[in-house]
N, C-alpha and C positions, 0 to 999 in steps of 0.2 A: 690531561683533558684538551681538547681542542677549543671548547666552549666555554664560556665565564662559568663558574663554578656555582653550586648550588645556594650558596648562602649571599651569593654577591649579584646586585642588581634583579631581583625578581620582578617578573613580569605581572600584571596587574590580573590579568584574565587569559588563560589557556585554553581554547577552545581545541577541543580533540576531534577532528572529523570536518572536513569540508566540501558536505554534502546540502541538500537543501536547508535541513535544520541548524545544522555550523553555520553556515554563510550568515542564518538570518539572525543565530544567537550575535554572531561577531558583529552584525551591523547593529542590532539594538541595544548590546552591549557598548558600541562605540559611540551611538546617539546618546546614551545617557551621561557620556563621558561628557558632551559637549556642554558648557555652560546655556542654562535654557534661557537666560536674561539676554542672551547675546544670538547672532545669526550663524547657522549651522556653517559654521566656516573653519577649517582644519587649524586656524591659527589660534581657535579658541578652545583647542582641547585641554583637557586636565591631563596632570602626570599619572595616566593610568593606561599602561602597556598591555594591548590584545594582541594575543598571537594566535593565529588560526594555522592549525596541523593539519596536514592529510598525508598518507601513506603514498599516493600516486605522484609522481612530479606533473601531472595534469591534472587540475580537480574536475567535479561537477559530470562524473560520465554517467551518472543515472539521470541526472537533467536532460544531458541531451538526448540521452533513447529515451524518452518518455515521451508517452502519446504518439508513438510512430516518428519520433526527431521533433514534433511540432509542440511537445511539452502541456499538457493538461494541467494547467497553475490550480485551478480550484472548483468548485461547481456551485451552481446557484442556490441549492436546497442541502446543508449539511448538518446531520441532525446526530445526536450521539447513537442512534440506532443504527447507522451505517457502521458502526464499528465492531467489533468483537476483540474480547479481550477483558482486561480490567473493567473496574466499577463504572456505570453509565454515570453516575453524576461527578465523576472525576472528569472523564468525556467532555460533558457539557460544560463543566466549570472552564476548561481548556479553551474550548470553542467561542466562547463568550466573552473570555479575555483577550481574544484577537480573532475576530469573525471573518467569514470569506470576503463582507464589505470592506473591513479594512485592509485586507489582504490586495484586494483589487485597487485599492487607494494609494496605498503601500507602492503596488506596481509603477503605479501613472505617475507617483511622485518621481521615480526613478529611472523615468522613460520608457516604461513598458506600458502600453495600450492594451487591454484584453478585449476580447469579442465574445459573446455571448451565442453558442451554438444550439440548436433546437434539442439537443441532449441535455442542456443545462449545464452543460461543460465550458469552461471560460479556456482559451487559448490567446497566447500573443496574437496581434494583429498581422504580425510579420508569419506568422505560422512556423517558426522557426523556435526550437529549444536554445538556441545559440544566443538570440535573442534576450532570454532571461536570465542565461548564465552571467553572459557578459556586464548586463546590466546590474548585476548582485554584487558580481566583482568589482565593478568601478565603485558602487555605492561604501561597500567594504572599504577599499583604498580611501575613499572620501572621508571616512570617520576615523581613518587612522588604524586600521586593523593591517599588520603584518604577517605577510604569507609565509609558511614555512613549509614548502610541501616535498615530496618524496621521502618523509620522515614517519616511521612507522613507531609510535608511542605505544607501548606494551607493559610499561610498569609504571605506574602511579603509587608512591606513598606518602604519607601525611608525618609531618613533626616539626614540633615548636611552631605551629599555626600555618605552615607553609607548605602545600604539595611539592613534591621531589618528582619529575617526568623523567621518564628514561627510555631511548630509542631501543628496536629488538635488539640492534647489533651494538648496543652498549658504547656506542662514537657519540649521542648527543644526549646531554643533560639539562634541562633547565628547571628553574623552581617557580611557582604561582600562588599568589594569594587566593586566586579561586579559580576554578576548572568545572568547565562545560562537556561532558560529554556526549558526543552526538556522532557515534561512529558507524551507527547504523546496525543492520542485522546481521544475515547470514546469505542476502538474496544477493544473484549476479556477484559471486566472489571474485570474478575477473576486474570489478570497478574497484575493489578493495576490501569490500565488506567482509570481514573474517572471523567475526565474533570475538573479538578481543576488546571491545568496550565490555560484553558480558563478563569476561574475564575480570577485570577491572572492578568491576561494579561487586561481583562475587567476591573479592578479595578484600572489599571494605565490609563484607558482610551483608551485602544484598541477596535477597532471594530472586533466584530467575526463575520465572516460568518457563517450563520446558518449550522449546522452539519448533516450529514446525514450519515448512514453507508454504504460502500462502500466495493466491493470483498465480498459480502456475499451472500449465496445460493439465490434462487428463491422459493417463494411458490405458492402451486397450491391446488384447492380443487378439481380437475378433477381426478376421482378413474382410469380412462384408462390409464392415464401416470403413476400414481404412484405405478402400478402394474408392469409396466417397469422397477424398481429399480435395478440399478446395468448394465445396458445396456448403454452403451456409443457410440458416434460418432462425424462425424466432421460437425459443422454446422455452417451457416451464423446467426448472429441476427442484427436486427436492432431495434431502438426507436424510437418512435415517440409520440409527445402530441397533441391532435387537438386543444389544446388551447394554443399552443406554436407557432408553425411556419406552420399554417393552415395544420397541418399531414404531413408534409414534415419530413422525417428522420432525426433525429437529432445528432445521433450517430451509428454507424457500427462495427461490431467487427465479428470475425473469430476464430474458436478453437474448442477442445475438449467440447463435450456438455454429461452430465452425468444426467440421469434420477435417482431420488430418492424416497425416501417412503413418503418425504413430499413436492416434486418437482423437479428443477433442480440445478444442480451444473457444477463444472467442469470450466475450464478456459473463455469459452465463457459467463456463464451465470453470472459471478462472475464479468468480467468485464461490461456487461451491467447493471449490478444491480444498482451502483451509479446513473444511470439517473433515474432509476423507482422508488427508495427509495426517490429522490428527487421531483418526481412530485407532484403536486394535483392532487388528485382524481378527483375534478370537470373536469381535462382537458383530462381527458379520456387518462391515458398513455396507450400505447401497444408497446407489443414486439411480431414482425414478425421473425418467423424462416424460413429460408431456408435449409433444410436438405440434398441439394445437392448443397454445395457452389459454386463449380464450374460451376454450370450452372446458366443463366438465362431462362426465359420462353421461349425465341426464340430457343435456343440453345438445350435446353431440348425436344422442340418438333422435332427437327430434329434427335435428338439421339432416341428416342422412335419410329419414322417412320423408322429411318434404320433397328431396332432391330425387328421392325414390319415385315421387309421385309425378315430378317435372319431366325426369328421363328415365324412364322404367328401364330403357334398353341400354343405357350407358354403362359401360365396363367400370369397375371399380376403380381401376387404374385411371382410367381418365376421368374418372369424378373427384379423385383425391387432387388430382391436378389442378383441374381445372374451377373447381367448386370451392376447394380449400387453398387453392393457390401453393400447395407443394411441390419441390422441385421434382422433374419426372425419373431421377437417376435416384434420388433418395424412395420414392414411391417404390418403385421396383423392388429395391433392395430391402426395404421396410416390410412388402408385402410377403417376400422371400421368407424372412426371418419370422413372421407372423403364421406363416403356413395358413395363407387366403390367398384364392385365384384371384389375380387382378384381372384375368382375361373375361371372368363371368360377368355379366348385368348385373347390376345392382339388385333388377325385380326378383333374380332368382337367388339371390345370395341368401342362403338358411340362416333362420335364425340365430344359431349356435355360433354360424360364422359373422354375422354381426355383430353378435356381443364379443366374439375375440377380438376383431377389428376397433370396435368403439374402446374395449378394455387395454389394448395394445399403444393405440395412439394417445389415449390419455394416460395411461400407465405403464411406461415399459421400462422394465430392470435394464441399465444400463450397463455394458461389460467393461466394467472399470477394473485395471488390474492395479493401478497404483498413479502415482503422482509424477511428473517430468522433473522435480526437485528444485533444490535451490538455485541451480544453473540459468533456470529460466522463470525462477519465482520474481514477481515485482514487490514482494516486501515479506516479511518474516512475522510469523505469528508466534505470541510470546515473547519473553524477556526480560525487563525488570520490573517486578512487582510494584503497581501502581500504589497500593497502600503505603510504601515505603517512601514516599514521595509527596512532597508539600505542593498539593495541588494550586495554591496561590503563588508559589514561588518558582517551583519545579526543582527546587533544591532536597536533597538527601535529607531525610528524619534520622538518619543515621549519622552523617558525617556533614558537619558544616563546612557549607564553602564549596559543595560538590554537587552541581544541576546536571539535570538531564535534558535530552532533547530528540527526538525524531524515532525513528524506527526502532532504537535499542528498547525501547518500553514495551510493555505488554498490552499492546493495543494497535489493530490494523484495521483499516476500513476498506469497504469494495470498492471496484474499480471505479474510476471516473472524476479523478481529482482528490478525492476524498484523504488518501495518504500525503498528497502534497500539504493539504490543509491542516494537517497533523503536525509534518513538519513546520509548516510558517507558524503556527499557532505555540507550539512548544519550545521553539526557537526563539521566538520574541519573547515569551515569558520568561524563558531561562536567561536572555540576554539581557533583559531589562532587569531582572533581579539580580545576576550575577553584578551587571553593572551598578546599580544602586547603591548595592552593599560594598562594592570595592570603593567608590566614592566616598562613602561617610567614613571608609578608613583612612583614605588620603587626607580628609577634612581632618580627622582626627590627629595625624601624624603631624 
């Protein structure tokens, strides 16, 4: 064997996965290894070796590509209701243990100033994700973390109180007293997220809630919508499945909506996607669009009546574009699909046509055929069941010394920095807990 045998010189903590959650876990494990009575200098480190493993030679690909390469670090207001998946009380406890405010302070400590945008999102003032990644790497090295990249850990077993980790090709073996799994889910597999962590957790007896892609674009076969590629507008979307709750709305969201050459994207489409991708076809999943989300049918009828009185001779097409600020090309396509004449003056619009127009604007069934999938998904829905994890420590309830952080667990947030906050919060909790537990072991030894 090229490396030290399993029984010799076990590392203190092995963190598997060097994404946002893994880096955070390694950093906070390292910080707990520093004597709290001394300064945070590497010379005060106790004898807890922390090794951070990653499949890729270069780490942090998802950090670098996030937020349009600007990295949306967190959000001004992060609540359990911003997440889907496991129990909300679990999410609440985790977010309270390491809050967005603590995240902002942490990044300031390591040299990353954040700026708040009007959307509630926090970005680095440099508007560069590279700033975030480099700061995390510097801090990890400062607290004594060793990086082991280009090593794909696929097998972890526990025997005689130690974990034994093995690479996929069998050439790398190491043992560790504690393990933090932060391998991510299945989203953007080219970055190294391949579900290996789920397999490891499953072999340890953990339940894996079925996974589906989330925050991924929607697909359509409707050529009328595809020709609007590049046009965006504010919409409200609702999801329902006839076999679920008798056709009642199961989820709603509102935000920017982008027509693409393959279907629909933008924050609203991405947020609703996890529901569509997880629905069974026999339940007839449906996404309804409200193209004027500030209105319901009643208020829109009043608004149209008012517009009719002011400009009785204005054609419907121009009225929708001028009075309701809808893009011209969208209006043309929408009226064609709704079978309403755009050239007709609003005063001559029949009651039947007006009702059809109002119904279509507020309640249009989008022709969605599927989702783009994991290749373009920003996060994975499903994963390790939160009920099997200690919320106070992120430690497995089934296996002592095994901790979880980040996306591989059954919790996924909406777009806007929420999934990064989940990574920072769970990573900090797992790292602190593993570090404290390992530190106690060193003191006893």
